[in-house]
C-alpha angles and dihedrals in degrees: 000000000000122000125187129200132174093280106010145060121202111203145133120316113246129207087247086065092061098094093048094043091049092047096059099029089055092048108110091225090058104037092043089087099029131093093221124060111173115222096199146010088251090059090053090049090053090049091052092047090051091049091047089061091058105083097174136017113280124195112258096018128096114242108204125195134185121246107218136177108251092217098062108357093247114163110247099167145306139257134192145182139200122211115216097205093240099080097281135108137190119211139190137181138201130190127189108251091245090062098044122110095034100097093255095123090054092046093048093044092051090053090050093048090050089052095046095047094037115035096021096038093222114179099205134016124195140179132199116218135183102231090224086067094085094176092058092044089053091047094052091051092046089053086051095239112161119242103235102173144007107196114193117228091338099144130058099216130167093343100314142076110255136186121248123210117196120206123186144175132194124223092243090053091050091049090049091052093046091051093048 
């Protein structure tokens, strides 16, 4: 899967991406809200090798892609999704702090939503967000995902109980937005 936008290209992670991926994924401001915090460059390399073996999305398995600048191929972040097998998908996105605040997360997420609702014919897409992650909360609202739940202290995460906010969008809603 390769997706192209005005400024970005979403494609397979490469071993050459490992230092950059490790740099921002190990940054406390990034991993604070993420399920995966790599402990070493070798762990990131193993992750990339594992992802390289996945040639197409498979239900129940995260499919992670690089977010690159089209101009020079520089790694700006990564995004992934997991198909449930029943017409649904969960997605998540990470940007290196140096690339945040430039609309890239919105641009990459829109391309992903187009792909999920179009090529993969997904019925419903959702994302789970820690409400303290104000950038992700803003992104979900900018993408016009509907907030479906705010579960108080529902996850034991990194040694504390945290809230979980679920956002979702149906294919018919996305088509309606795209047409309008």
